[in-house]
C-alpha positions as CSV (number, residue, x, y, z in Angstrom):
1,M,0.0,0.0,0.0
2,L,1.3,3.5,-0.8
3,Q,1.9,5.7,2.1
4,K,0.3,9.1,2.2
5,C,2.3,12.2,2.9
6,P,1.4,15.9,3.2
7,I,1.4,17.5,-0.2
8,D,4.2,19.9,0.6
9,V,6.5,17.0,1.8
10,C,5.7,15.0,-1.3
11,H,6.3,17.9,-3.6
12,A,9.7,18.7,-2.0
13,R,10.7,15.0,-2.2
14,A,9.6,14.8,-5.9
15,L,11.6,17.9,-6.8
16,K,14.7,16.5,-5.1
17,I,14.4,13.2,-6.9
18,I,13.8,14.9,-10.2
19,Q,16.9,17.0,-9.8
20,E,19.0,13.9,-8.8
21,V,17.8,11.9,-11.8
22,I,18.4,14.8,-14.2
23,Q,22.0,15.1,-12.8
24,K,22.5,11.4,-13.6
25,I,21.5,11.7,-17.2
26,P,25.1,12.3,-18.5
27,E,26.3,9.2,-16.6
28,I,23.3,7.2,-18.0
29,R,24.2,8.4,-21.5
30,E,27.8,7.2,-21.1
31,I,26.6,3.8,-19.9
32,L,24.2,3.5,-22.8
33,K,27.0,4.3,-25.2
34,V,28.8,1.2,-23.9
35,D,25.6,-0.8,-24.1
36,I,25.0,0.2,-27.7
37,K,28.7,-0.3,-28.7
38,A,28.4,-3.9,-27.2
39,A,25.3,-4.5,-29.3
40,Y,27.0,-3.3,-32.4
41,E,30.2,-5.3,-31.9
42,G,28.2,-8.4,-30.9
43,G,25.6,-8.1,-33.6
44,P,27.0,-9.7,-36.8
45,T,24.4,-8.2,-39.0
46,A,24.5,-4.7,-37.6
47,K,25.7,-2.2,-40.2
48,S,26.0,0.9,-37.9
49,I,25.5,2.4,-34.5
50,D,22.5,4.3,-35.9
51,E,20.9,1.1,-37.0
52,I,21.3,-0.3,-33.4
53,I,19.7,2.8,-31.9
54,L,16.8,3.1,-34.4
55,S,15.9,-0.5,-34.9
56,Y,16.9,-2.7,-31.9
57,P,14.1,-2.9,-29.3
58,Y,16.8,-3.7,-26.8
59,V,17.9,0.0,-26.8
60,L,14.5,1.3,-25.7
61,A,14.3,-1.4,-23.1
62,I,17.7,-0.8,-21.6
63,T,17.2,3.0,-21.7
64,V,14.0,2.8,-19.8
65,Y,15.5,0.3,-17.4
66,R,18.4,2.5,-16.6
67,I,16.2,5.5,-15.9
68,S,13.6,3.6,-13.9
69,H,16.4,2.1,-11.8
70,E,17.4,5.6,-10.8
71,L,13.9,6.2,-9.6
72,Y,13.7,2.8,-7.9
73,V,16.9,3.3,-5.9
74,R,15.4,6.6,-4.7
75,E,12.4,4.6,-3.5
76,V,9.9,6.1,-5.9
77,P,6.8,4.0,-5.7
78,L,5.1,2.4,-8.7
79,I,6.5,4.6,-11.5
80,P,9.6,2.5,-12.2
81,R,7.5,-0.6,-12.4
82,I,5.0,1.1,-14.8
83,M,7.8,2.3,-17.0
84,N,9.3,-1.2,-17.3
85,E,5.9,-2.8,-17.8
86,C,5.0,-0.4,-20.6
87,T,8.4,-1.0,-22.3
88,F,8.2,-4.8,-22.1
89,G,4.5,-4.7,-22.9
90,N,5.5,-3.5,-26.3
91,R,7.7,-6.5,-27.1
92,N,4.8,-8.2,-28.9
93,R,5.1,-5.7,-31.7
94,Y,8.5,-7.2,-32.5
95,T,7.3,-10.8,-32.8
96,F,5.9,-12.5,-35.9
97,R,2.6,-14.3,-35.7
């Protein structure tokens, strides 16, 4: 069950968390560069980094995971879970039926 808090306390906490996560964006970008490079080097059919970024569903999934993890470690309730569920809920569009 989600805990209730006074609106001013929740608002201040949300602003603090947002600032912290925004400050982490450059670090997340650097990590994603390594992830994408690994996908490129490990993908025998990949022609370019751009192709990896634009067409590999893995990139969206790992990007959302890395951002949602930052929210999770800051004890943000529910939102990280929703982010990941929405991302992985889209995986069916990449399967052939």
